[in-house]
NURO-9279 format. One record per atom (N, C-alpha, C, O): x, y, z; residue in one letter. Coordinates in steps of 0.001 Angstrom, whole numbers, padded with zeros to 6 digits, always signed. Atoms other than C-alpha are relative to their C-alpha. Layout:
# residues N
XYZa/...
# end
This chain:
# residues 227
-001380+000104+000955m/+109281+091945+117234m/+001065+000887+000802m/+000811+001847+001530m/-001361-000511-000896s/+112562+092972+118724s/+000743+001097-000681s/+000712+001242-001903s/-000484-001162+000775t/+114448+095991+118070t/+000817-000160-001171t/+000739+000498-002208t/-000579+000622+001405e/+116728+094164+115791e/-000816-000238-001016e/-000429+000315-002046e/+000830+000316+000911e/+114023+092954+113744e/-000401+001123-000688e/-000461+001242-001912e/+000505-001367+000633k/+112744+096566+113572k/+000843+000579-001093k/+000528+001029-002196k/-001058-000672+000769s/+115913+097673+112369s/+000137-000651-001173s/+000173-000004-002220s/+000048+000672+001488i/+116078+095241+109712i/-001173+000507-001131i/-000934+000748-002314i/+000909-000586+000829g/+112660+096433+108424g/+000120+001124-000523g/-000195+001359-001689g/-000392-001474+000589k/+113720+100004+108247k/+001122+000079-000630k/+001331+001181-001137k/-001030-000249+000747k/+116914+099300+106680k/-000702-000399-001378k/-000542+000353-002339k/+000727+000729+001469i/+114762+097090+103709i/-000698+001321-000544i/-000486+001788-001663i/+001031-001216+000286l/+112295+100086+103691l/+001119+001538-000453l/+000914+002355-001352l/-000924-001202+000274s/+115183+102791+103690s/+000627-000121-001458s/+000778+000922-002093s/-000831-000250+001397f/+117003+101745+100289f/-001160-000467-000847f/-000777-000984-001897f/+001193-000097+001086f/+113468+101408+098501f/-000371+001242-000005f/-000047+002017-000905f/+000287-001429-000214i/+111912+104486+099963i/+000843+000812+000616i/+001728+000322+001319i/-001200-000535-000538q/+113814+107433+100943q/-000629+000694+001309q/-001859+000725+001339q/+000374-000351-000975d/+113479+109015+104267d/-001019-000391+001088d/-001957+000266+001539d/+000999+000716-000959v/+111917+106580+106638v/-000023+000878+001233v/+001154+001037+001558v/+000355-000548-001255p/+110797+108602+109902p/+000292-000906+001221p/-000083-002075+001138p/-000534+000821-000867e/+112278+107304+113162e/-001511-000212+001024e/-001589-001098+001876e/+001253-000136-000659s/+108651+107993+114621s/-001215-001027-000650s/-002192-001429-000018s/+000836+000822+000752s/+106886+105863+111947s/+000318-001340-000689s/-000191-001586-001783s/-000354+001087+000288p/+108368+102577+111565p/-000948-000763-001059p/-002095-000362-001262p/+000962+000711+001101a/+106900+100181+108858a/-000574-001221+000879a/+000073-002163+001339a/+001183+001147-000856t/+103986+098028+110692t/-000783-000525-001176t/-001697+000165-001628t/+000541+000623+001019p/+102960+095691+107962p/-001339-000477+000531p/-001288-001185+001536p/+001231+000325-000349s/+099029+095203+108253s/-000913-000086-001232s/-001109+000979-001819s/+001136-000205+001218q/+096472+094367+105389q/-001292+000111+000536q/-002249+000019-000233q/+001240-000146-000475s/+093742+094831+107740s/-000288+001544+000192s/-001438+001923+000412s/+000002-001188-000057v/+094603+098526+107896v/+000058+000672-001019v/+001218+000591-001423v/-000053-000610+001229t/+093997+100568+104851t/-000002+001439+000101t/-001037+002075-000094t/-000396-001369+000161p/+095757+104066+105156p/-000318+000466-001707p/-000310-000260-002701p/-000171-000489+001052e/+095319+106596+102512e/+001547-000187-000800e/+002635-000153-000226e/-001147+000451+000416p/+097740+105713+099520p/+000787+001614-000053p/+000146+002657-000179p/-000600-001128-000286q/+100625+108383+099879q/+001100-000292-001348q/+001453-001428-001664q/-001156-000037+001009a/+103315+109332+096841a/+001162+000137+000932a/+001312+001074+001716a/-001528-000276-000689t/+106791+108757+098311t/+001024+000039-000540t/+001362-001093-000890t/-001196-000162+001062p/+109892+109907+096381p/+000955-001164+000347p/+001212-001632+001456p/-001056+001275+000207v/+112363+107118+095307v/+001287+000452+000456v/+001703+001466-000104v/-001667-000617-000112s/+116000+107702+096710s/+000742+000610-001272s/+000573-000010-002322s/-000513-000583+001091q/+117833+109719+094321q/+001286-000223+000362q/+002124+000393-000297q/-001322+000637-000143n/+120845+108125+095718n/+000386-000986-000684n/+001517-001095-001156n/-000155+001368+001051v/+120489+104973+093869v/-001079+000008-001109v/-002260-000070-000769v/+001027-000118+001253v/+118714+105187+090216v/-000626-001402+000341v/-000074-002469+000607v/+001047+000871+000066r/+115584+103288+090391r/-000951-000407-001164r/-001150+000598-001847r/+000457+000419+001382p/+113711+101707+087499p/-001405+000998+000060p/-001855+001459-000989p/+001372-000435+000036s/+110432+103364+088548s/-000326+000836+001324s/+000027+000424+002430s/+000412-000813-001138e/+108963+106276+090820e/-001168-000520+000584e/-001978-001212-000034e/+001309+000537-000485t/+106360+105632+093397t/-000873+001114-000364t/-000438+002262-000453t/+001011-001053+000190n/+103058+107441+092597n/-001035-000267+000798n/-001097-000928+001835n/+001755+000137-001213a/+099416+107661+093972a/-000157-001326+000128a/-000283-001853+001233a/+000408+001121+000013s/+098841+104428+092755s/+000539-001138+000797s/-000157-002146+000913s/-000620+000718-000646t/+101439+102654+094885t/-000591+000014+001379t/-000381+001046+002016t/+000804+000054-000980d/+099389+101728+097795d/+000896-000260+001182d/+001795-001089+001041d/-000911-000216-001396k/+101060+102244+101410k/+000033-001387+000906k/+000956-001852+001575k/-000023+001128-000805k/+099788+099245+102900k/+000607-001126-000757k/+000926-002055-000014k/-000555+000821+000814f/+101192+097116+100128f/+001428-000004+000053f/+002126-001016-000009f/-001135-000069-000266v/+104302+098768+100606v/+000282-000591+001319v/+001140-001470+001241v/-000090+000600-001312d/+104272+097762+104290d/-000036-001408-000041d/+000761-002037+000656d/-000045+001295-000022h/+103279+094341+103384h/+001246-000407-000470h/+001944-001099+000272h/-001434+000519+000745f/+106457+093807+100778f/+000800+000092+001167f/+001368-000958+001466f/-001115-000088-000763v/+108586+095053+103516v/-000046-000948+001060v/+001004-001505+001380v/-000113+001257-001015q/+107521+092565+106224q/+000045-001263-000763q/+000585-002253-000270q/-000492+001360+000671l/+107536+089920+103648l/+001638+000034-000182l/+002187-000953+000309l/-001341+000178+000036l/+111265+090596+102900l/+000647+000137+001076l/+001850-000123+001034l/-000792-000306-001227e/+112179+091428+106317e/-000159-001604+000393e/+000824-002313+000610e/-000108+001636-000606k/+110949+087776+107370k/+000821-000744-000940k/+001734-001359-000389k/-000990+000710+000695a/+112691+086196+104388a/+001409+000716-000080a/+002091+000509-001084a/-001452-000531+000160n/+115912+088070+104901n/+001161-001311+000370n/+001464-001582+001531n/-000941+001077+000034l/+118395+085190+104427l/+001252+000225+000907l/+001507+001424+001024l/-000800+000261-001063p/+121135+084482+106942p/+001364+000750-000496p/+001627+000573-001685p/-001194-000414+000416g/+124493+086364+106693g/+000025+001034-000851g/-001031+001661-000940g/-000006-001130+000728a/+125784+089024+104209a/-000805-000501-001508a/-000697-001662-001900a/+000794-000054+001040d/+123633+089292+101137d/-000196+001074-000768d/+000607+002004-000698d/+000219-000932+000870y/+122031+091357+098569y/-000655+001524+000719y/-000384+002648+000297y/+000251-000928-000844f/+120186+093493+101340f/+001055+000764+000653f/+001083+001986+000505f/-001170-000496-000477e/+123284+094147+103182e/+001017+000784-000915e/+001722+001748-000618e/-001275-000669+001209f/+125477+095030+100056f/-001066+001409-000355f/-000504+002479-000589f/+000572-001488+000018m/+122400+097866+099661m/+000057+000911+000697m/+000102+002120+000473m/-000094-000847-001453q/+122551+098987+102783q/+001342+000770+000132q/+001480+001911+000571q/-001362-000818+000411t/+126384+099593+101964t/-000035+000984-000922t/+000632+002007-000763t/-000043-001052+001327m/+125652+101446+098699m/-000915+000977+000640m/-000566+002108+000302m/+000641-001204-000533k/+123104+103648+100633k/+001083+000774+001059k/+000863+001958+001319k/-000631-000648-001191s/+125761+104520+103373s/+001108+000747-000779s/+001882+001460-000141s/-001034-000424+000768l/+128029+105568+100453l/-000789+001254-000994l/-000179+002093-001655l/+000581-000671+000921s/+125532+107393+098613s/+000294+001925-000217s/+000186+002604-001238s/-000208-001462-000184g/+126412+111175+099946g/+001482+000400-000324g/+001814+001541-000003g/-001343-000012+000236l/+130201+110745+098765l/+000205+000671-001473l/+001332+000863-001930l/-000098-000411+001507g/+129551+112095+095227g/+000512-000917-001269g/+000908-000521-002365g/-000649+001151+000808l/+130620+109069+093495l/-000828-000191-001275l/-002046-000078-001140l/+000668+000334+000865s/+129695+108222+089922s/-000811-001490+000418s/-000394-002116+001392s/+000446+001074-000397e/+127390+105195+090028e/+000900-001330-000096e/+000957-002163+000809e/-001181+001005+000383e/+129962+102799+088688e/+001023-000286+001253e/+001217-001350+001842e/-000907-000208-001445k/+132511+104065+091615k/-000738-000526+001311k/-000285-001155+002268k/+000950+000371-001539q/+129508+103644+094189q/-000043-001328+000059q/+000390-001876+001072q/-000134+001381-000279f/+129036+100117+093391f/+001335-000703+000225f/+001501-001675+000963f/-001445+000911-000256q/+132758+099125+093134q/+000329+000304+001506q/+000822-000665+002084q/-000327-000371-001103a/+133234+101057+096595a/-000480-000604+000769a/+000132-000977+001771a/+000835+000704-001489a/+130294+099381+098548a/+000440-001469-000310a/+000582-002168+000694a/-000357+001405-000369w/+131396+095756+097088w/+001388+000076+000874w/+001530-000640+001865w/-001080+000274-000691a/+134866+096466+098220a/-000110-000011+001867a/+000402-000804+002657a/+000339-000250-001246s/+133608+097823+101574s/-000806-001490+000424s/-000376-002179+001350s/+000404+000812-000807f/+131107+095102+101954f/+000930-001622-000093f/+000726-002584+000647f/-000938+001299+000128r/+133746+092238+100891r/+000585-000049+001194r/+000556-001091+001849r/-000928-000052-001143t/+135763+093163+103598t/-000793-000230+001545t/-000404-000942+002471t/+000759+000045-001263m/+133169+093609+106347m/-000671-001696-000092m/-000437-002468+000838m/+000919+001236+000191g/+130967+090347+105180g/+000790-001277-000295g/+000299-002399-000164g/-000872+001118+000498g/+133600+088133+104071g/-000302-000522-001033g/+000133-001665-001178g/+000803+000738+001188v/+131756+087383+100866v/+001114+000591-001068v/+001580+001730-001108v/-000916-000492+001123s/+134106+087171+097702s/-000488-000182-001090s/+000107+000287-002061s/+000642+000328+001448d/+131565+085821+094942d/-001094+001036-000218d/-002127+001018+000451d/+001125-000917+000263i/+129598+088712+093477i/-001354-001005-000407i/-002520-000808-000065i/+001616+000832-000161n/+127147+085771+092415n/-001015+000096+000849n/-002195+000124+000502n/+000757+000156-001229i/+125892+085778+095952i/-001185+001046-000057i/-002360+000699+000066i/+000944-001071+000039l/+124179+089255+095652l/-000743+000120-001108l/-001547+001051-001139l/+000902-000061+000852v/+122658+088308+092265v/-000955-001322+000492v/-002185-001287+000535v/+000884+001152-000301n/+121547+084818+093371n/-001215+000587+001292n/-002445+000615+001247n/+000993-000469-001111t/+120131+086221+096672t/-000905+001221-000257t/-001920+001413+000414t/+001092-000909+000397a/+118489+089084+095132a/-001058-000592-000984a/-002219-000186-000955a/+001136+000983+000579n/+116753+086446+092607n/-000608-000704+001086n/-001808-000868+000862n/+001075+000612-000687q/+115427+084674+095422q/-000738+000892+000929q/-001605+000370+001629q/+001065-000956-000511y/+113871+087926+096976y/-001095+000275-001117y/-002297+000418-000892y/+001026-000134+001114v/+112341+088382+093558v/-000993-001087+000088v/-002200-000846+000110v/+000887+001249+000060q/+110921+084922+093633q/-001180-000167+001109q/-002225-000818+001120q/+000869+000301-001192i/+109530+085370+096902i/-001327+000763-000134i/-002473+000439+000181i/+001156-001276+000290l/+107619+088678+095837l/-000888-000646-001131l/-002074-000337-001250l/+000968+000722+000801e/+106353+086450+093123e/-000744-000858+000402e/-001867-000835-000102e/+000801+000847-000259n/+105093+083642+094838n/-001332+000819+000883n/-002523+000507+000857n/+001115-000415-000723d/+103308+086018+097214d/-000954+000754-000917d/-002093+001067-000569d/+001331-000648+001196k/+101538+087687+093943k/-000522-001155-000395k/-001693-000945-000712k/+000699+000959+000574t/+100600+084481+092838t/-001307-000440+001274t/-002453-000789+000992t/+000953+000480-001029a/+098860+083690+096409a/-000930+001132+000002a/-002150+000969+000033a/+001226-001126-000016f/+097340+087226+096390f/-000861-000030-001163f/-002042+000220-000923f/+001076-000067+001299l/+095692+087031+092799l/-000908-001272+000501l/-002118-001076+000620l/+000809+000995-000289k/+094452+083617+093853k/-001203+000325+001027k/-002349-000094+000862k/+000935-000035-001066d/+092779+084876+097157d/-001115+001118-000724d/-002343+001035-000699d/+001136-000771+000777a/+091460+087943+094940a/-001107-000481-000541a/-002289-000271-000272a/+000998+000699+000911d/+090068+085829+092384d/-001154-000626+000830d/-002340-000409+000582d/+001076+000686-000857a/+088231+083819+094956a/-000922+001002+000943a/-002070+000710+001276a/+001074-000816-000685a/+086833+086726+096923a/-000907+000573-001240a/-002116+000375-001120a/+000632-000182+001080i/+085645+088027+093667i/-001366-000861-000392i/-002537-000497-000499i/+001128+001183-000087k/+083794+084679+093191k/-001015-000255+000778k/-002119-000678+000433k/+000684+000441-000702e/+082617+084347+096161e/-001013+001360+000509e/-002144+001168+000955e/+000797-001290-000536r/+081364+088265+097072r/-001108+000403-001271r/-002330+000539-001219r/+001014-000623+001179v/+080251+089428+093400v/-000694-001487-000545v/-001924-001464-000547v/+000704+001253+000494g/+079300+085783+092037g/-001234-000365+000431g/-002149-000738-000304g/+001397+000531-000313n/+076615+085039+094529n/-000976+001150-000055n/-002189+000974-000162n/+000905-001271+000371l/+075414+088853+094193l/-000654-000242-001442l/-001851-000120-001701l/+000813+000115+001594q/+075020+088107+090219q/-000809-001091+000050q/-001774-000946-000700q/+000779+000990-000116n/+073441+084686+091142n/-001425+000185+000508n/-002436-000501+000360n/+001334-000370-000735q/+070943+086517+093106q/-000602+000648-001050q/-001670+000192-001459q/+000588-000783+001085v/+070298+089068+090378v/-000800-000970-000933v/-002016-000944-001122v/+000630+001088+001293k/+069738+086190+087629k/-001305-000804+000570k/-002228-001084-000195k/+000950+000781-000427q/+067452+084220+090116q/-001597+000821+000277q/-002728+000357+000134q/+001244-000696+000123m/+065037+087076+090704m/-000324+000463-001273m/-001505+000672-001552m/+000237-000639+001507q/+065329+088359+087149q/-001149-001520-000548q/-002355-001489-000790q/+001208+000915+000314d/+063790+084910+086249d/-001503-000316+000888d/-002554-000848+000528d/+001228-000107-000582e/+061379+085130+088670e/-000710+001021-000171e/-001857+000883+000252e/+000660-001112+000424n/+060278+088379+087552n/-000775-000414-001398n/-001891-000089-001802n/+000689+000265+001471k/+059820+086869+084105k/-001338-000910+000234k/-002460-000806-000261k/+001530+001217-000564q/+057475+083842+085812q/-001016+000964+000305q/-002068+000954-000336q/+000985-000946-000471m/+055655+086475+087383m/-000760+000691-000613m/-001972+000702-000397m/+000660-000826+001164a/+054964+088864+084516a/-001236-000644-000942a/-002123-000112-001610a/+001260+000740+000613e/+052804+086186+083204e/-000921-000571+000672e/-001680-001345+000090e/+001052+000451-000863q/+050706+085394+085983q/-000851+001728+000459q/-000603+002880+000103q/+001521-000878-000330i/+047550+087551+087467i/+001158+001304+000407i/+002367+001370+000628i/-000991-001645-000203i/+048431+091539+088020i/+000165-000137+001510i/+001030+000576+002019i/-000283-000332-001353a/+048016+090734+091854a/+001433-000366+000296a/+001997-000250+001384a/-001657+000322-000460l/+051590+089608+091537l/+001032+000943-000398l/+002215+000610-000458l/-000533-001118+000509q/+052647+093090+090297q/+000715+000544+001032q/+001708+001240+000821q/-000785-000809-000780k/+053648+094139+093447k/+001256-000607+000527k/+002207+000028+000982k/-001169+000820-000170k/+055968+091287+094024k/+001261+000278-000699k/+002411+000331-000262k/-000878-000290+001040i/+057500+092069+090759i/+000620+001507+000470i/+001847+001567+000538i/-000596-001037-000234e/+057984+095766+091773e/+000870-000194+000997e/+001961+000302+000720e/-000745+000276-001284q/+059559+094709+095236q/+001503-000605-000564q/+002606-000241-000157q/-001063+000182+000296n/+061833+092829+093257n/+001227+000733-000766n/+002452+000681-000656n/-000841-001001+001059n/+063127+095164+090724n/+000605+001257+001136n/+001601+001927+000863n/-000482-000955-001193s/+063675+097491+093935s/+001457-000707+000263s/+002508-000068+000224s/-000816+000334-000854t/+065863+094946+095344t/+001346-000261-000964t/+002499-000275-000534t/-001045+000452+001052i/+067882+094041+092009i/+000625+001149-000332i/+001743+001038-000835i/-000925-001453-000020e/+068815+098117+091917e/+000761-000183+001033e/+001950-000170+000715e/-000918-000299-001142k/+070281+098048+095326k/+001012-001277-000271k/+002117-001025+000211k/-000783+001067+000047v/+072018+094329+094340v/+001119+000448-000975v/+002327+000294-000797v/-001020-000495+001276s/+073583+095822+091087s/+000898+000989+000613s/+002101+001026+000357s/-000778-000929-000447g/+074609+098618+093038g/+001121-000457+000948g/+002166+000193+000937g/-001063+000764-000837d/+076670+096316+095658d/+000943-000788-001002d/+002127-000996-000737d/-000762+000838+000854i/+077886+094351+092863i/+000946+000995-000532i/+002115+000615-000463i/-000870-000962+000419e/+079503+097612+091342e/+001079+000362+001143e/+002287+000405+000909e/-000677-000434-001285e/+080782+098622+094825e/+001056-000922+000227e/+002234-000587+000349e/-001033+001070-000409q/+082367+095266+095525q/+001067-000137-001076q/+002232-000321-000721q/-000413+000447+001211s/+083531+094758+091939s/+001476+001356+000056s/+002639+001061-000219s/-000726-000975-000091a/+085383+098168+092401a/+000896-000140+000988a/+002077-000248+000657a/-000809+000192-001156k/+086784+097812+095756k/+001115-001148-000163k/+002262-000972+000247k/-000653+001200+000283i/+088208+094483+094792i/+001105+000399-000989i/+002311+000339-000750i/-001031-000362+001049n/+089709+095704+091481n/+000940+001133+000301n/+002076+001138-000172n/-001092-001042-000744n/+091300+098828+093292n/+000814-000772+000683n/+001978-000446+000449n/-000880+000579-000812n/+092908+096563+095557n/+001259-000734-000805n/+002456-000504-000633n/-000525+000494+000904k/+094106+094410+092944k/+001217+000866-000745k/+002407+000579-000875k/-001038-000806+000876a/+095572+097308+090864a/+001147+000677+000890a/+002305+000816+000498a/-001450-000356-000862g/+097608+098813+094083g/+000637-000946+000136g/+001841-000724+000007g/-000991+000840+000015y/+098902+095743+094473y/+000898-000467-001043y/+002077-000797-000920y/-000788+000349+001337q/+099877+094946+091065q/+001185+001222+000133q/+002369+000943+000325q/-001110-001047+000028v/+101746+098395+091058v/+000681+000311+000707v/+001568+001060+000299v/-001041+000049-001160t/+103465+098293+094314t/+000793-001432-000129t/+001928-001575+000326t/-000852+001579+000284h/+104660+094628+093482h/+001011+000428-001034h/+002202+000602-000777h/-000887-000695+001265d/+106020+095906+090028d/+001049+000997+000587d/+002173+001140+000106d/-000809-001166-000164f/+107433+098702+091799f/+001444-000332+001022f/+002492+000302+001148f/-000928+000758-000880f/+109401+096547+094229f/+000946-001021-000738f/+002146-001076-000472f/-000785+000606+001024v/+110511+094091+091497v/+000821+000629-000846v/+001910+000167-001187v/-000729-000719+001048d/+111597+096513+089220d/+001150+000467+000499d/+002182+000572-000164d/-001260-000643-000761q/+113855+098001+091971q/+001075-000994+000177q/+002250-000686-000023q/-000791+001348-000245i/+115414+094656+092705i/+000565-000444-001199i/+001768-000704-001157i/-000678+000432+001232k/+115972+093611+089050k/+000707+001259-000792k/+001341+001103-001836k/-000932-001224+000549s/+117421+097292+088321s/+001459-000093+000628s/+002524+000138+000055s/-001293+000268-000892d/+119955+096517+091222d/+000768-001213-000797d/+001921-001050-001197d/-000881+001127+000842i/+120934+093025+089393i/+000380+000371-000948i/+001579+000129-001081i/-000393-000589+001289f/+121183+094594+086196f/+001239+000922+000327f/+002197+000812-000438f/-001244-000947-000322k/+123750+097247+087758k/+001022-001007+000624k/+002138-001030+000105k/-000948+001115-000915i/+125575+094645+089901i/+000893-000727-001211i/+002119-000709-001323i/-000646+000917+001243q/+126261+092437+086686q/+000345+000866-000974q/+001076+000290-001779q/-000509-001086+000767e/+126910+095558+084645e/+001301+000645+000422e/+002258+000847-000326e/-001157-000601-000374h/+129273+097180+087048h/+001074-000774+000466h/+002266-000493+000344h/-000726+000982-000977l/+130590+094434+089031l/+000515-001299-000697l/+001555-001868-000364l/-000479+001661+000744l/+130889+091129+086753l/+000694+000568-001264l/+000058+000431-002309l/-000807-000247+000980k/+133388+092454+084453k/+001537-000743-000311k/+002200-000403-001291k/
# end
């Protein structure tokens, strides 16, 4: 990734999450599972919800990478919100801040139609929704593959145990061995289910956090600028 691309990613992250450190740029990767961290939402722009311990950092990084790759050419919603962030320290009211950002943005980007902000923001929301659909499909497939196979294994051995219970006492040792295996596999089912469901929960909270922020910005753009 070039320096310019890293800069785009940092800008995207900076107006969703406050105080992005220079030494720790966003490096999206679903193969790495860092400890979830509560990250304060920027106080400069009112956001619909605050990041909490359920917001998974790996999914924050994932969404930043997703939005970075989807960044549309030319000036759009992301560039406008970066302009908003640059005006955050002037002590302006929210409405004045949006209006000042629009005036500055329009001059620098040559954009005169406010609907461009709404339309491009909606495009990013759709990108996030499409990603959610794909993620949930993969998660359900993982549950079916990992947990389903284990459940089938348990059922098969339970049926075998029922048959062996009707046989001679010599088979009792086999029944006891199978019962021991069932106990272990049942523990594996709980562990696998918990991991996948926790992953889904972390994704959902993080997804909603991003979508709510963008939708809140859309509402405020329409409220403050489309008058």
